Backbone as CSV, one residue per row, in Angstrom:
resi,resn,N_x,N_y,N_z,CA_x,CA_y,CA_z,C_x,C_y,C_z
1,MET,156.698,127.440,17.902,157.298,128.706,17.563,158.775,128.653,17.908
2,ARG,159.593,129.194,17.077,161.026,129.155,17.284,161.555,130.567,17.408
3,ASN,162.251,130.838,18.471,162.882,132.140,18.690,164.359,131.993,18.393
4,THR,164.917,132.887,17.625,166.328,132.831,17.297,166.989,134.147,17.677
5,VAL,168.145,134.071,18.259,168.880,135.246,18.676,170.234,135.219,17.983
6,PHE,170.542,136.263,17.207,171.817,136.356,16.535,172.597,137.539,17.097
7,ALA,173.879,137.369,17.352,174.759,138.455,17.747,176.184,137.970,17.643
8,ALA,177.092,138.876,17.302,178.489,138.492,17.125,179.077,137.899,18.384
9,SER,178.749,138.472,19.526,179.289,137.960,20.788,178.255,137.179,21.585
10,LEU,177.172,136.787,20.913,176.086,136.042,21.549,175.424,136.823,22.672
11,VAL,175.354,138.144,22.514,174.686,138.979,23.493,173.346,139.401,22.921
12,LEU,172.301,139.178,23.655,170.980,139.591,23.230,170.663,140.901,23.907
13,ALA,170.384,141.924,23.108,170.125,143.236,23.677,168.637,143.488,23.884
14,GLY,167.792,142.923,23.041,166.362,143.184,23.132,165.665,142.239,24.069
15,SER,164.376,142.428,24.184,163.551,141.584,25.042,162.480,140.916,24.216
16,LEU,162.056,139.751,24.647,160.919,139.078,24.061,159.732,139.389,24.943
17,PHE,158.629,139.807,24.339,157.464,140.181,25.117,156.500,139.022,25.158
18,VAL,156.363,138.436,26.330,155.528,137.267,26.528,154.703,137.480,27.790
19,THR,153.445,137.135,27.736,152.600,137.235,28.909,152.880,136.058,29.832
20,PRO,153.189,136.314,31.103,153.454,135.214,32.029,152.215,134.325,32.199
21,VAL,152.430,133.029,32.133,151.378,132.054,32.366,151.960,130.921,33.179
22,SER,151.126,130.106,33.736,151.599,128.971,34.516,151.928,127.810,33.585
23,ALA,152.944,127.053,33.908,153.360,125.906,33.102,153.303,124.645,33.939
24,ALA,153.261,123.508,33.261,153.240,122.239,33.970,154.612,121.917,34.556
25,SER,155.688,122.287,33.849,157.025,121.975,34.311,158.040,122.857,33.601
26,TRP,159.060,123.274,34.318,160.157,124.014,33.705,161.339,123.072,33.572
27,GLU,161.179,122.077,32.742,162.232,121.108,32.435,162.462,121.144,30.937
28,PHE,163.741,121.131,30.520,164.074,121.227,29.102,165.474,120.677,28.875
29,ASP,165.792,120.435,27.622,167.128,119.976,27.241,167.984,121.170,26.848
30,LEU,169.214,121.205,27.343,170.216,122.183,26.923,171.184,121.425,26.022
31,VAL,171.152,121.724,24.732,171.927,121.004,23.732,173.089,121.880,23.274
32,ASN,174.303,121.343,23.329,175.479,122.096,22.896,175.927,121.620,21.523
33,ARG,175.609,122.386,20.504,176.054,122.103,19.130,177.137,123.079,18.697
34,SER,177.787,123.708,19.646,178.860,124.654,19.338,180.217,123.968,19.504
35,ASN,181.263,124.728,19.234,182.623,124.219,19.420,183.172,124.543,20.810
36,ALA,182.411,125.310,21.602,182.871,125.729,22.933,182.114,124.963,24.023
37,ASN,182.733,124.839,25.180,182.070,124.260,26.347,181.101,125.286,26.936
38,ILE,179.970,124.835,27.455,179.082,125.706,28.215,179.529,125.592,29.671
39,LEU,180.023,126.696,30.218,180.592,126.690,31.561,179.571,126.990,32.645
40,SER,178.626,127.875,32.351,177.651,128.252,33.370,176.309,128.595,32.739
41,PHE,175.256,128.453,33.553,173.883,128.763,33.160,173.234,129.388,34.379
42,GLN,172.922,130.695,34.304,172.357,131.412,35.444,171.065,132.110,35.038
43,THR,170.188,132.316,36.003,168.970,133.077,35.803,168.994,134.277,36.738
44,ARG,168.284,135.328,36.329,168.283,136.566,37.117,166.862,136.873,37.577
45,GLU,166.707,136.922,38.878,165.429,137.308,39.460,165.693,138.133,40.702
46,GLY,164.877,139.130,40.911,165.053,139.980,42.088,166.335,140.782,42.047
47,GLY,166.873,141.050,40.854,168.062,141.884,40.717,169.390,141.179,40.906
48,ALA,169.373,139.864,41.105,170.636,139.138,41.323,170.672,137.873,40.470
49,TRP,171.878,137.481,40.076,172.065,136.249,39.315,172.032,135.058,40.271
50,SER,171.447,133.971,39.808,171.366,132.735,40.590,172.725,132.045,40.644
51,HIS,172.755,130.952,41.372,173.906,130.054,41.323,173.991,129.463,39.904
52,ASN,175.056,128.781,39.604,175.195,128.082,38.321,174.302,126.846,38.352
53,TRP,173.302,126.780,37.470,172.380,125.651,37.430,173.043,124.381,36.914
54,LEU,174.194,124.493,36.271,174.894,123.308,35.761,175.748,122.703,36.870
55,ASP,175.692,121.394,37.007,176.582,120.751,37.963,177.778,120.115,37.263
56,GLU,177.866,120.382,35.950,179.015,119.938,35.156,179.118,120.813,33.918
57,ILE,180.281,120.845,33.309,180.478,121.566,32.050,179.804,120.767,30.948
58,VAL,179.093,121.473,30.052,178.429,120.807,28.937,179.351,120.916,27.718
59,LEU,179.919,119.790,27.330,180.876,119.728,26.230,180.159,119.769,24.880
60,PRO,180.873,120.161,23.812,180.285,120.118,22.478,179.726,118.724,22.172
61,GLY,178.502,118.689,21.638,177.849,117.429,21.303,177.025,116.836,22.427
62,GLU,177.112,117.391,23.625,176.368,116.850,24.764,175.026,117.545,24.958
63,THR,174.124,116.841,25.632,172.835,117.379,26.046,172.738,117.270,27.553
64,PHE,172.340,118.346,28.201,172.173,118.401,29.651,170.696,118.623,29.933
65,ILE,170.086,117.780,30.749,168.680,117.940,31.096,168.580,118.942,32.237
66,MET,167.906,120.052,31.973,167.739,121.121,32.956,166.375,120.974,33.623
67,ASP,166.331,121.202,34.921,165.078,121.173,35.656,165.186,122.180,36.797
68,PHE,164.372,123.237,36.726,164.392,124.258,37.767,163.684,123.804,39.033
69,GLY,162.968,122.690,38.963,162.304,122.160,40.146,161.044,122.911,40.541
70,THR,160.553,123.783,39.678,159.339,124.538,39.954,158.717,124.986,38.644
71,ASP,157.464,125.346,38.709,156.787,125.976,37.583,156.140,127.274,38.052
72,GLN,156.613,127.803,39.183,156.057,129.012,39.781,156.845,130.239,39.348
73,GLY,156.165,131.388,39.298,156.807,132.648,38.961,156.591,133.015,37.510
74,ASP,157.222,134.098,37.098,157.128,134.543,35.710,157.799,133.537,34.799
75,CYS,157.179,133.273,33.666,157.750,132.343,32.690,158.992,132.930,32.033
76,ARG,158.961,134.232,31.773,160.055,134.896,31.069,161.114,135.310,32.075
77,VAL,162.311,134.735,31.942,163.384,134.951,32.913,164.669,135.328,32.181
78,ARG,165.344,136.367,32.670,166.649,136.768,32.136,167.614,135.619,32.391
79,THR,168.364,135.234,31.366,169.242,134.064,31.429,170.611,134.429,30.874
80,ARG,171.646,133.856,31.479,173.016,134.063,31.003,173.735,132.726,30.953
81,MET,174.441,132.496,29.836,175.321,131.342,29.683,176.705,131.855,29.317
82,ASP,177.738,131.308,29.948,179.126,131.650,29.628,179.792,130.459,28.962
83,PHE,180.646,130.750,27.959,181.278,129.713,27.158,182.793,129.757,27.277
84,SER,183.435,128.633,27.032,184.885,128.499,27.199,185.690,129.334,26.218
85,ASP,185.075,129.826,25.141,185.808,130.667,24.185,185.739,132.144,24.550
86,GLY,185.203,132.466,25.735,185.145,133.847,26.202,183.863,134.580,25.827
87,THR,182.989,133.982,25.024,181.733,134.615,24.660,180.651,134.246,25.672
88,PHE,179.514,134.920,25.568,178.391,134.621,26.454,177.091,134.952,25.736
89,PHE,176.010,134.413,26.284,174.659,134.730,25.835,173.936,135.336,27.021
90,GLU,173.177,136.394,26.773,172.307,136.939,27.806,171.016,137.383,27.141
91,GLY,169.878,136.907,27.650,168.590,137.284,27.090,167.438,136.728,27.894
92,ASN,166.235,137.137,27.526,165.017,136.669,28.182,164.515,135.423,27.483
93,ILE,164.246,134.386,28.258,163.722,133.130,27.720,162.409,132.827,28.420
94,ASP,161.403,132.411,27.632,160.098,132.016,28.170,160.143,130.517,28.436
95,TYR,160.360,130.137,29.679,160.529,128.733,30.039,159.220,127.948,30.027
96,CYS,158.086,128.618,29.988,156.801,127.913,29.937,156.521,127.325,28.557
97,SER,157.211,127.802,27.537,156.870,127.366,26.184,158.023,126.689,25.442
98,ILE,159.043,126.215,26.153,160.168,125.578,25.469,160.352,124.129,25.903
99,SER,161.011,123.372,25.048,161.423,122.016,25.392,162.923,121.840,25.185
100,THR,163.526,122.747,24.395,164.952,122.632,24.082,165.574,124.009,23.894
101,ILE,166.756,124.203,24.473,167.617,125.345,24.146,168.830,124.757,23.461
102,THR,169.139,125.245,22.262,170.285,124.748,21.506,171.304,125.863,21.335
103,VAL,172.538,125.603,21.780,173.646,126.530,21.613,174.405,126.107,20.371
104,ARG,174.545,127.065,19.430,175.312,126.802,18.208,176.463,127.797,18.169
105,ASN,177.353,127.694,17.197,178.538,128.559,17.166,178.218,130.042,17.127
106,ASN,177.177,130.458,16.427,176.906,131.879,16.266,175.569,132.329,16.822
107,ASP,174.838,131.445,17.465,173.550,131.844,18.019,173.057,130.830,19.050
108,VAL,171.981,131.214,19.699,171.291,130.374,20.659,169.820,130.374,20.238
109,VAL,169.232,129.190,20.103,167.837,129.101,19.693,167.071,128.241,20.701
110,TRP,165.778,128.507,20.813,164.946,127.688,21.685,163.610,127.480,21.029
111,GLU,163.053,126.306,21.357,161.740,125.945,20.815,161.006,125.038,21.769
């Protein structure tokens, strides 16, 4: 299943409704197919944003292997990415059912 989020400023206003389930691993590829650098990747739990999960800037054309180091908790997690062109993405992602998040110039998709 492929979820696609479109917005002029890459802001997701709605929510995806997914039942939390346990997963084997929360590891996935973050692929940058946009013209902007991905500067930060944060998750929100307990009312606060996490540290930046990236230990380097993800340049256009690069893939960064993400690993949260756990498969515990709700699968659906509020996520924010900030980009070097001043835009950002914010939305709920179900990490139990994805293998790749792809950032493109006008949207963010995961499958």
